[in-house]
N, C-alpha and C positions, 0 to 999 in steps of 0.2 A: 094702898097699893104695895105689893111686894116687889122687891128688887133684889133677888138672890143672884149673885154672880161669884164665881171663884176669884180668889185673889190672884193677881198677875204673877207669873213666873214662879210658881211653887211646884215642888215635886208632885208627881202623880198621886202617891198615897195621900198627900195633903188635899189635893183636889177632891178625892173621894171622901175624905173625912168631912170636908166642908159640904159636899153634896149630901151626905147622910145627915149632917146637922140641919141643913135646909129642909130635907125631906121630913125629918122628925118634927121640925117646927110647923110645917104645913099640914101634916097628917095627924098629929097628936090630937086626940079627942074627936076627930071627924069619923063618923060611922059609915059614910057612904064610900064604898069600895071604888066605884067608878070615878068619883071626884078625886080620891086619893091617887089612883093610877094616872089620871089626867094631869094632875099637878106634878107628879114625879116624872112623867114622860116629858113635860115641859122643862123640868129641871135638868134632865139628862141632855136635852137639846142645848140648853144654856151652858152647862158645865163642861161638856165633853166635845173636844174638837174632832174634826175629820169624820163625822158621821153623816150618813144619808138616811138613816132610819133609827128610831129609838122608841121602844114602847113595850106593850104587854100583849100576850095571848093568855086568855083565861081558860081554865079547864071546865068545860060544861058538857055534861052527859057523855063523858069518855072521849072527848076530842078537844083540841085547842081552838078557841074562837077569838078572833081579833078583838082586842081591847083598845084603850086609849093609846095614842102614839103621836109622834111628830115625824113627818116625812111624806113620801109619795103614797098613794093608795097601795094597799097590801092584800095578800091572800086573806080570805075571810076565815076559812076553816083549814086546819091542818090535822091530819090523823096522827095519833100517838105512834111514834116509831118512824114517822116520815120526816125527812129533812133534818136540819139542825135543831129546830125547835121541837119537833116530835121526838127526836132522839133524847134531848134533854128531859122532856116530860116522861119518857119511858124509863130512862135510867136513873132519873133523879140526880144527875151529875152535870156539872158545868161543861159546856161544849165551847172550846176555844179553837176556832178554825181560821188558820192563816190564809187559806185559799179555798173559798166555798166551791169552786168549780172542780176541785179534787175530792170533795166530800161525797161519798156514795149516797145517792138519792136526794141530793140538794134540790130544793124547790126554788127556782129563780123568780121570786116575786118582783124584784127590781134588777134589771140587767146591769145597773151601775154598781151593785154590791159585789165586793171581792173578798171581804173578810167579815167574820161574824163571831159574836160572843153571845151565848145564851145561858142564862142562869135560872134554874128552877126556884120557884118560891114554894117552900114546903111548910105546911101546917099540920100538926098532929100526925106526922109521918107520911102525908099524902101531898103530891104536887097539886097546888091549886092554881098555879099560873107559871108563866116564864117571863123573864125580862129579856128582851131581844135587842141587841145593838148590831147595826150593819155599817160597814165603811166601804168607800170606794177604793181604799188603799190596802193592797195585799199586806198581811202581817201587821195590821194596825194594832191589834190587841195583844197584851202580854199578861204575865202573872199578876202585875199590879192591878190591871183592869179586872181580872178575875176576882182577886181578893176584895177589891172595892165594891164590885157589883154583888158579890156574895154577902158582904156585910149589909148592903142596902136591902137585898132580898130578905135577910133575916129580920131586919127592922120592920119591913112591910108585911111579913107573914101574918101578923095579927090584925093588920089594918086594911087588907084588901080581900 
């Protein structure tokens, strides 16, 4: 049985370092992308506080399709360019949104979400997925969260 948990009372960059280390240990050598995304979604839920949703949308046939996640049921398909996830997929850039209700075209999959961080997973110059974090707390995410999730996305690019 695996028991990955962050050390108590460490700075946020260290939490993300430990998260990446756990993700590396769980996904190294595993060829099944869905299994890897499922384990990483579980890790996100264990390591990061104040989330109400954490998981993946996969790029399939030119649209984002729901992948493994932890949280309440979610939108199944998102058009590239729509909402926070679709914008990240279209631009290939991290979207750090302090107030999703002020984001043009926000897709309200869960009315409890108030802040969102979406990081594209890029392989060979193409977005293959996005990692999506939602929080009920306005302004929950910051530059440390972006940097930590971007490092995780880079690690996973060849594994999902």
